[in-house]
C-alpha positions as CSV (number, residue, x, y, z in Angstrom):
1,X,-42.9,4.9,14.1
2,X,-39.2,5.8,15.3
3,X,-39.6,3.3,18.1
4,X,-40.6,0.5,15.5
5,X,-37.7,1.4,13.2
6,X,-35.1,1.5,15.8
7,X,-34.7,-2.2,16.1
8,X,-34.2,-2.5,12.0
9,X,-31.6,0.1,12.2
10,X,-30.0,-2.2,14.8
11,X,-30.5,-5.5,12.9
12,X,-29.0,-3.9,9.6
13,X,-25.9,-2.6,11.4
14,X,-25.2,-5.8,13.0
15,X,-25.6,-7.8,9.6
16,X,-23.8,-5.4,7.1
17,X,-20.7,-7.0,5.9
18,X,-18.5,-3.6,6.7
19,X,-20.3,-1.7,9.2
20,X,-20.2,1.9,8.6
21,X,-19.2,2.9,12.2
22,X,-16.4,0.7,12.3
23,X,-15.1,0.0,8.5
24,X,-11.9,2.1,7.7
25,X,-12.1,4.8,5.3
26,X,-9.3,3.4,2.9
27,X,-7.5,0.1,2.4
28,X,-4.2,0.1,1.3
29,X,-2.9,-3.5,0.0
30,X,0.7,-3.2,-0.6
31,X,2.3,-6.2,-2.1
32,X,6.5,-6.3,-2.4
33,X,7.9,-8.3,-4.8
34,X,10.4,-11.1,-3.4
35,X,9.9,-9.4,0.2
36,X,11.7,-12.2,2.7
37,X,11.5,-12.6,6.5
38,X,15.2,-13.1,6.8
39,X,16.6,-10.4,5.1
40,X,14.3,-7.9,6.4
41,X,15.1,-9.3,10.0
42,X,18.8,-8.9,9.0
43,X,18.2,-5.4,7.6
44,X,15.5,-4.2,10.4
45,X,18.2,-2.5,12.6
46,X,19.6,-0.4,10.1
47,X,16.4,0.8,8.6
48,X,14.5,3.9,9.6
49,X,11.9,4.3,12.4
50,X,9.0,5.5,10.2
51,X,9.0,2.8,7.3
52,X,8.6,-0.6,8.0
53,X,9.7,-0.6,11.7
54,X,6.9,1.5,12.3
55,X,4.3,-1.2,11.0
56,X,5.8,-3.8,12.7
57,X,6.1,-2.4,15.8
58,X,2.3,-1.3,15.9
59,X,0.8,-3.8,13.7
60,X,-0.4,-7.5,13.6
61,X,2.7,-9.4,12.1
62,X,2.8,-12.8,10.7
63,X,6.4,-13.6,10.1
64,X,6.3,-17.0,8.2
65,X,4.1,-16.6,5.2
66,X,4.5,-19.6,3.0
67,X,4.2,-20.3,-0.8
68,X,2.4,-23.7,-1.4
69,X,4.1,-24.7,-4.9
70,X,7.6,-26.0,-4.9
71,X,8.2,-23.6,-7.7
72,X,6.9,-19.6,-8.1
73,X,6.1,-17.1,-10.7
74,X,5.5,-13.7,-9.8
75,X,2.4,-13.1,-11.6
76,X,0.7,-16.6,-10.5
77,X,1.7,-15.6,-6.7
78,X,0.1,-12.0,-6.9
79,X,-2.9,-13.9,-8.3
80,X,-2.8,-16.2,-5.4
81,X,-2.6,-13.6,-2.9
82,X,-5.7,-11.7,-4.4
83,X,-7.8,-14.7,-5.1
84,X,-6.7,-17.1,-2.3
85,X,-6.6,-19.7,-4.8
86,X,-4.2,-21.5,-7.4
87,X,-3.8,-21.1,-10.8
88,X,-6.3,-24.0,-11.9
89,X,-9.2,-22.1,-10.1
90,X,-7.7,-18.5,-11.0
91,X,-6.9,-18.6,-14.6
92,X,-3.5,-17.3,-13.6
93,X,-0.5,-19.6,-14.1
94,X,2.2,-17.0,-15.3
95,X,2.9,-13.8,-16.8
96,X,2.4,-15.1,-20.5
97,X,0.1,-17.3,-21.9
98,X,1.7,-20.6,-22.8
99,X,-0.7,-22.9,-25.3
100,X,-0.2,-26.1,-26.7
101,X,-0.4,-25.8,-30.6
102,X,-1.6,-28.5,-33.0
103,X,1.0,-31.5,-32.5
104,X,2.1,-30.7,-29.1
105,X,4.6,-27.7,-29.9
106,X,4.6,-25.2,-26.8
107,X,4.0,-21.4,-27.9
108,X,4.9,-18.7,-25.7
109,X,2.3,-15.9,-26.5
110,X,1.8,-12.6,-25.3
111,X,0.6,-11.5,-21.9
112,X,-1.8,-14.3,-20.1
113,X,-4.5,-11.1,-19.8
114,X,-4.2,-9.7,-23.2
115,X,-7.9,-8.8,-24.6
116,X,-8.2,-7.7,-27.8
117,X,-11.2,-6.2,-27.4
118,X,-10.1,-3.6,-25.3
119,X,-7.5,-0.8,-26.6
120,X,-5.1,1.0,-24.0
121,X,-4.9,4.6,-22.9
122,X,-1.7,5.8,-24.1
123,X,-0.3,2.4,-24.7
124,X,-0.5,-0.3,-27.5
125,X,-1.2,-2.9,-24.8
126,X,-4.8,-4.4,-25.0
127,X,-5.6,-6.1,-21.8
128,X,-8.4,-6.6,-19.2
129,X,-9.0,-8.7,-16.3
130,X,-11.5,-11.0,-18.2
131,X,-9.2,-14.0,-18.4
132,X,-9.1,-13.6,-14.2
133,X,-11.6,-16.4,-13.3
134,X,-11.8,-15.7,-9.9
135,X,-12.7,-12.8,-7.6
136,X,-10.2,-11.1,-5.9
137,X,-10.5,-9.1,-2.5
138,X,-11.0,-5.5,-4.3
139,X,-14.1,-7.2,-5.7
140,X,-15.5,-8.4,-2.7
141,X,-15.0,-5.4,-0.8
142,X,-16.6,-3.3,-3.9
143,X,-19.6,-5.8,-3.7
144,X,-19.6,-5.4,0.2
145,X,-20.0,-1.5,-0.5
146,X,-22.8,-2.3,-3.2
147,X,-20.2,-0.5,-6.0
148,X,-20.1,3.0,-3.8
149,X,-16.8,2.3,-2.7
150,X,-13.8,3.0,-5.3
151,X,-10.9,0.8,-6.5
152,X,-7.7,1.7,-8.1
153,X,-4.7,0.0,-8.4
154,X,-0.9,1.0,-9.3
155,X,2.1,-1.4,-10.3
156,X,5.1,-1.2,-12.7
157,X,3.8,-4.1,-14.7
158,X,0.2,-4.6,-16.2
159,X,-0.6,-7.8,-14.9
160,X,0.2,-7.0,-11.3
161,X,-1.8,-4.1,-11.5
162,X,-4.8,-5.6,-13.2
163,X,-5.0,-8.8,-11.0
164,X,-4.8,-6.6,-7.9
165,X,-7.5,-4.1,-9.2
166,X,-9.7,-7.4,-10.2
167,X,-13.2,-6.9,-12.3
168,X,-14.6,-4.3,-10.5
169,X,-11.8,-1.5,-10.3
170,X,-12.4,2.1,-11.6
171,X,-8.9,2.0,-13.2
172,X,-5.5,0.0,-12.9
173,X,-2.3,2.0,-14.1
174,X,1.2,0.6,-15.2
175,X,4.2,1.5,-17.0
176,X,4.3,1.3,-20.6
177,X,7.4,-0.5,-21.8
178,X,8.3,1.8,-24.3
179,X,7.3,5.5,-22.9
180,X,7.5,4.7,-19.3
181,X,4.8,6.6,-18.6
182,X,1.7,5.8,-16.8
183,X,-1.2,3.8,-18.7
184,X,-4.3,2.0,-18.4
185,X,-6.9,0.2,-20.5
186,X,-10.0,1.3,-21.8
187,X,-11.9,-1.6,-19.8
188,X,-11.8,0.8,-16.7
189,X,-14.4,3.7,-16.4
190,X,-12.0,5.8,-14.9
191,X,-9.5,6.4,-17.8
192,X,-6.2,8.7,-17.4
193,X,-7.5,11.8,-15.7
194,X,-5.7,14.9,-15.7
195,X,-3.8,13.9,-12.0
196,X,-2.3,11.0,-13.4
197,X,-0.1,12.8,-16.1
198,X,0.3,15.9,-13.3
199,X,2.1,13.0,-11.3
200,X,5.9,13.1,-11.2
201,X,6.6,10.0,-13.1
202,X,9.7,7.8,-14.6
203,X,9.1,9.6,-18.0
204,X,9.3,12.9,-16.6
205,X,12.8,12.1,-14.9
206,X,14.1,10.7,-18.0
207,X,13.0,13.6,-19.7
208,X,15.8,15.3,-18.2
209,X,18.2,12.7,-18.3
210,X,18.9,9.1,-16.8
211,X,18.1,7.6,-13.5
212,X,21.1,6.4,-11.6
213,X,20.8,3.9,-8.6
214,X,24.0,4.0,-6.3
215,X,24.5,1.7,-3.0
216,X,23.2,3.5,-0.1
217,X,25.5,2.0,2.5
218,X,28.5,-0.1,1.2
219,X,30.3,-0.3,4.8
220,X,26.7,-2.0,6.2
221,X,26.6,-4.3,3.4
222,X,29.8,-5.5,3.7
223,X,29.5,-6.4,7.2
224,X,26.5,-8.1,6.0
225,X,28.2,-9.9,3.5
226,X,31.6,-11.5,4.7
227,X,31.9,-13.4,1.3
228,X,33.9,-11.8,-1.1
229,X,32.1,-8.4,-1.3
230,X,33.2,-5.0,-0.2
231,X,29.4,-3.9,-0.1
232,X,29.7,-1.8,-2.9
233,X,27.6,-2.1,-6.3
234,X,29.8,-3.8,-9.1
235,X,28.9,-0.8,-11.1
236,X,26.3,2.1,-10.7
237,X,22.9,1.4,-12.4
238,X,22.1,3.7,-15.2
239,X,18.5,3.8,-16.4
240,X,17.5,5.7,-19.6
241,X,14.9,5.8,-22.3
242,X,15.9,2.4,-24.3
243,X,13.3,-0.2,-24.0
244,X,15.6,-2.9,-22.1
245,X,16.4,-0.2,-19.7
246,X,12.9,0.8,-19.1
247,X,12.0,-3.1,-18.6
248,X,15.1,-3.0,-16.0
249,X,13.9,-0.2,-14.0
250,X,10.3,-1.7,-14.0
251,X,11.7,-4.7,-11.9
252,X,14.1,-2.7,-9.8
253,X,13.4,-1.1,-6.3
254,X,14.4,2.4,-7.9
255,X,10.6,2.5,-9.3
256,X,9.1,2.0,-5.6
257,X,9.4,5.8,-5.0
258,X,7.3,6.4,-8.6
259,X,4.6,4.1,-7.5
260,X,3.9,5.9,-4.4
261,X,4.2,9.4,-6.1
262,X,1.0,8.4,-8.2
263,X,-0.5,6.9,-5.2
264,X,-0.7,10.2,-3.4
265,X,-1.8,11.4,-6.9
266,X,-4.9,9.1,-6.9
267,X,-5.7,9.4,-3.2
268,X,-5.6,13.3,-3.6
269,X,-7.3,13.3,-7.6
270,X,-10.1,10.6,-7.0
271,X,-10.7,11.8,-3.2
272,X,-10.0,8.2,-1.8
273,X,-11.3,7.9,1.5
274,X,-13.0,11.3,1.4
275,X,-16.8,10.0,2.2
276,X,-18.3,7.0,4.1
277,X,-17.8,4.3,1.2
278,X,-14.6,2.5,1.9
279,X,-12.3,2.8,-0.8
280,X,-9.5,0.6,-1.8
281,X,-5.9,1.4,-3.3
282,X,-3.7,-1.6,-4.3
283,X,-0.1,-0.9,-4.7
284,X,3.0,-3.0,-6.0
285,X,6.6,-2.5,-4.8
286,X,9.7,-4.4,-4.9
287,X,12.3,-5.5,-2.6
288,X,13.8,-8.2,-5.1
289,X,17.2,-9.0,-6.8
290,X,17.1,-6.5,-10.2
291,X,17.9,-7.5,-13.8
292,X,21.8,-8.0,-14.5
293,X,22.4,-9.0,-10.8
294,X,23.3,-12.5,-9.9
295,X,20.4,-14.2,-7.8
296,X,21.6,-14.5,-4.3
297,X,22.3,-12.2,-1.5
298,X,24.0,-8.9,-3.0
299,X,24.6,-5.5,-2.2
300,X,21.9,-4.6,-4.7
301,X,19.5,-6.9,-2.8
302,X,20.1,-5.4,0.6
303,X,19.7,-1.9,-0.6
304,X,16.4,-2.6,-2.2
305,X,15.2,-2.6,1.8
306,X,16.7,0.8,2.2
307,X,14.9,1.9,-1.0
308,X,11.5,-0.2,-0.1
309,X,11.6,1.2,3.7
310,X,12.0,5.3,2.3
311,X,8.7,4.1,0.0
312,X,7.0,2.8,2.9
313,X,7.9,5.7,5.3
314,X,6.9,8.1,2.4
315,X,3.4,6.3,2.2
316,X,2.9,6.2,5.9
317,X,3.6,9.9,6.1
318,X,0.7,10.7,3.4
319,X,-1.7,8.3,5.1
320,X,-1.0,10.4,8.5
321,X,-1.7,13.5,6.9
322,X,-4.9,12.5,5.3
323,X,-6.2,10.2,7.6
324,X,-6.3,9.0,11.4
325,X,-4.9,5.7,12.1
326,X,-8.3,4.1,12.8
327,X,-9.6,5.2,9.4
328,X,-7.1,3.2,7.1
329,X,-6.2,-0.3,7.2
330,X,-2.7,-1.0,5.6
331,X,-1.9,-4.7,4.6
332,X,1.7,-5.3,3.4
333,X,3.0,-8.7,2.5
334,X,5.4,-10.6,0.3
335,X,4.6,-13.1,-3.1
336,X,6.4,-15.3,-1.2
337,X,9.3,-16.1,-3.5
338,X,12.5,-14.8,-4.4
339,X,14.8,-15.4,-7.4
340,X,16.5,-18.5,-7.2
341,X,20.4,-18.8,-7.2
342,X,21.6,-21.3,-9.8
343,X,24.4,-23.7,-9.3
344,X,27.4,-22.3,-10.9
345,X,27.3,-23.7,-14.7
346,X,30.8,-25.7,-14.2
347,X,30.2,-29.0,-15.8
348,X,33.6,-30.2,-14.6
349,X,32.6,-29.7,-11.1
350,X,28.5,-30.6,-11.3
351,X,26.8,-33.2,-13.0
352,X,24.6,-32.2,-15.6
353,X,21.1,-32.4,-16.6
354,X,20.4,-31.5,-20.5
355,X,16.9,-31.2,-21.6
356,X,18.0,-31.6,-25.1
357,X,19.5,-34.5,-24.3
358,X,16.6,-36.0,-22.7
359,X,14.3,-35.1,-25.8
360,X,16.6,-37.1,-27.8
361,X,17.1,-40.2,-25.8
362,X,13.5,-40.3,-24.8
363,X,12.6,-40.2,-28.9
364,X,15.0,-43.1,-29.5
365,X,13.3,-45.2,-26.8
366,X,9.8,-44.4,-28.3
367,X,10.8,-44.9,-31.6
368,X,11.7,-48.6,-30.7
369,X,8.9,-49.2,-28.6
370,X,6.3,-47.8,-31.1
371,X,7.8,-47.2,-34.4
372,X,7.2,-43.5,-34.2
373,X,9.6,-40.7,-34.4
374,X,9.7,-37.5,-33.0
375,X,7.2,-38.5,-30.3
376,X,8.8,-35.8,-28.1
377,X,8.8,-32.1,-29.4
378,X,10.2,-30.3,-26.4
379,X,11.8,-30.8,-22.9
380,X,12.2,-27.5,-21.0
381,X,14.5,-26.4,-18.4
382,X,12.1,-26.8,-15.6
383,X,11.4,-30.5,-16.8
384,X,8.3,-30.2,-18.5
385,X,8.1,-32.8,-21.6
386,X,5.6,-32.3,-24.5
387,X,4.6,-35.0,-26.6
388,X,3.1,-34.8,-30.3
389,X,-0.5,-36.1,-29.5
390,X,-1.2,-36.1,-33.1
391,X,0.6,-38.7,-34.0
392,X,-0.4,-40.8,-30.7
393,X,-4.0,-40.0,-32.0
394,X,-3.1,-41.8,-35.6
395,X,-2.6,-44.8,-34.0
396,X,-5.4,-47.0,-32.9
397,X,-3.4,-49.1,-30.8
398,X,-2.1,-46.3,-28.7
399,X,-3.6,-44.2,-26.0
400,X,-2.3,-40.9,-24.6
401,X,-2.0,-42.2,-21.0
402,X,0.0,-45.4,-21.9
403,X,2.7,-43.2,-23.8
404,X,2.8,-41.1,-20.7
405,X,3.3,-43.9,-18.3
406,X,5.6,-45.3,-20.9
407,X,8.0,-42.2,-20.8
408,X,7.6,-41.5,-17.1
409,X,8.9,-45.1,-16.3
410,X,11.8,-44.8,-18.7
411,X,12.7,-41.5,-17.4
412,X,13.1,-43.0,-13.5
413,X,16.2,-44.3,-14.9
414,X,17.9,-41.6,-16.2
415,X,20.8,-39.6,-14.0
416,X,19.3,-36.4,-12.5
417,X,15.9,-37.2,-12.4
418,X,14.4,-37.5,-9.1
419,X,10.5,-38.1,-9.8
420,X,8.0,-38.2,-12.9
421,X,4.4,-37.4,-12.8
422,X,2.2,-38.3,-15.9
423,X,-0.2,-35.7,-16.9
424,X,-3.2,-38.2,-17.1
425,X,-2.9,-38.9,-13.3
426,X,-3.6,-35.0,-12.6
427,X,-6.8,-35.0,-14.5
428,X,-9.1,-36.6,-11.9
429,X,-7.5,-34.2,-9.1
430,X,-9.4,-31.5,-7.7
431,X,-8.0,-27.9,-6.4
432,X,-8.8,-28.5,-3.0
433,X,-7.1,-32.4,-2.7
434,X,-4.6,-33.0,-0.4
435,X,-1.6,-34.2,-2.7
436,X,1.9,-33.7,-2.2
437,X,3.4,-30.6,-3.2
438,X,5.2,-31.5,-6.5
439,X,1.7,-32.9,-7.8
440,X,0.0,-29.7,-6.4
441,X,2.8,-27.8,-8.5
442,X,2.4,-29.7,-11.6
443,X,-1.3,-29.8,-11.5
444,X,-1.3,-25.6,-11.0
445,X,1.4,-24.9,-13.9
446,X,-1.3,-24.6,-16.4
447,X,-4.5,-24.7,-17.4
448,X,-5.4,-28.5,-18.3
449,X,-5.6,-28.4,-21.9
450,X,-2.2,-26.7,-22.2
451,X,-0.5,-28.6,-19.3
452,X,2.9,-30.8,-20.1
453,X,2.5,-34.4,-20.7
454,X,5.2,-35.6,-18.2
455,X,6.6,-33.2,-15.3
456,X,10.0,-34.4,-14.7
457,X,12.1,-33.5,-11.5
458,X,15.4,-32.6,-11.8
459,X,17.5,-33.7,-8.8
460,X,18.4,-30.3,-7.0
461,X,22.0,-31.0,-7.1
462,X,22.3,-30.7,-11.1
463,X,23.3,-28.2,-13.2
464,X,20.6,-27.4,-15.9
465,X,22.3,-27.2,-19.7
466,X,20.4,-24.5,-21.3
467,X,22.5,-24.9,-24.4
468,X,22.7,-21.7,-26.4
469,X,19.5,-20.3,-24.9
470,X,19.5,-17.4,-22.8
471,X,19.0,-18.3,-19.1
472,X,15.6,-17.5,-17.7
473,X,15.0,-16.3,-14.3
474,X,13.6,-19.1,-12.0
475,X,11.9,-18.5,-8.8
476,X,11.8,-20.5,-5.6
477,X,9.3,-20.0,-2.3
478,X,10.6,-18.1,0.2
479,X,9.0,-17.3,3.7
480,X,7.7,-13.7,3.7
481,X,5.8,-11.5,6.3
482,X,2.0,-10.3,6.8
483,X,1.5,-7.2,8.2
484,X,-1.8,-5.7,9.2
485,X,-1.7,-2.1,10.4
486,X,-4.6,0.6,11.3
487,X,-8.5,0.2,11.7
488,X,-8.0,-0.7,15.6
489,X,-5.7,-3.7,15.2
490,X,-3.4,-4.1,18.3
491,X,0.7,-5.2,17.9
492,X,0.9,-8.6,17.7
493,X,3.3,-11.5,16.2
494,X,2.1,-14.4,15.2
495,X,4.7,-17.1,14.2
496,X,2.5,-19.8,13.3
497,X,3.3,-20.5,9.6
498,X,0.3,-19.0,7.1
499,X,-0.2,-20.6,3.8
500,X,-0.1,-17.6,0.9
501,X,-3.8,-18.3,0.2
502,X,-4.8,-17.6,3.5
503,X,-3.5,-13.7,3.6
504,X,-7.0,-12.4,1.6
505,X,-8.8,-14.4,3.9
506,X,-7.1,-12.8,7.2
507,X,-7.6,-9.2,5.4
508,X,-11.4,-9.9,4.6
509,X,-11.6,-10.9,8.4
510,X,-10.6,-7.9,9.6
511,X,-13.1,-5.9,7.1
512,X,-15.7,-8.7,7.9
513,X,-16.4,-9.1,4.0
514,X,-16.7,-12.5,2.6
515,X,-13.3,-13.6,1.5
516,X,-12.6,-14.2,-2.4
517,X,-12.9,-18.0,-2.5
518,X,-13.9,-20.6,0.0
């Protein structure tokens, strides 16, 4: 009988998606907000040997990971990383749900993951991953282990934590906007176990006072920033329990150390990597420009790499103490974007594009052409033009496509407009069609029922006049890195560009599991 079973055992070990004798005990997915290849290379000689430098020295490095879209969003980019697909397929087009109301008016709702069917643990947030319409890498690993592998996800913000954890996670944890404590959703079975509340948190620190962020090395930053900078922060960044202050802290690199501390508590408390099933821990850190600091290369932005390196070093020490290198696969990647530095808002020196003026002039043109007032309800600072579709539907002699084409042709004559894309031309495109970057960006800007009617490309040399509205941060694609470390991976540098959508496929290949999407 034993002789008969031997061939069967060999066959099963070959066919298994994750062969037990070769698979790591723990997979750590580490996403770093706004992590840039160029800034890492500038800062690398000044960082420690045990953090990022160790990863790049001992791991496989893809040093040119490229975002496929012309504009970026932190949450949509997280979904691209985890699912391997864009917003039209994943259902995630941004942090907030933007919907069209009756008549065409645009409404910015709450979180895109809002779900009234699930209350929160220690939070008023009601969220779940059910709006995520594609599987993520964590889902595929859980399926490969037949549900035996545990999945936990930690991020300062809810959307990143939930997307990275996917549908199969035991828990996803994020910082509550009001209390600054780690919270979760009742969608997850693990809840808030004792080791979460025992972990050192932002709230624990704020209970004793404020958190202050000061420049680590002003002399170094002055040498790297020769243009009108002494390398020092304009002022110390002090974070308190105020709601707006907690919001700023969640988007600053200061929060990195608290993510790592909770990661240690989860590894210990949940026993990650302690059995033969492959577990996964998804973490989200930041190396970006914090709120309140102008976009561009600043002392704060450079210092964020010091704080990131320190957090990665602490994580590596933790993994060394708990596991051998062959027992862990760590994948670190940026999200392929960075906060965009706007042209100085000086109307005397730069030409200006006014969305409100664009709306008014276009309405005058449509009134003269069709005899209908107020057809254009809004033009956003990103060049998204919305029509009142109810007014068009009342006219038997008009179609939506006709009006979209008329607006597109008219706006091409306006100063500051480089191109226009009517929405009806996107309707027949499929997510995998080979199309230009501008059309690909427009196609995945929102779900079809909520997309703008016309996409207006604003010339890059123009200042966008936002009127009295506060300027919203905008993000542009920026080359980033993917580093794979551990699990038998040999040191290697791959310079060929890698599409951000293929990051999950590369990780899945190392794990020998099915990628999230084809």
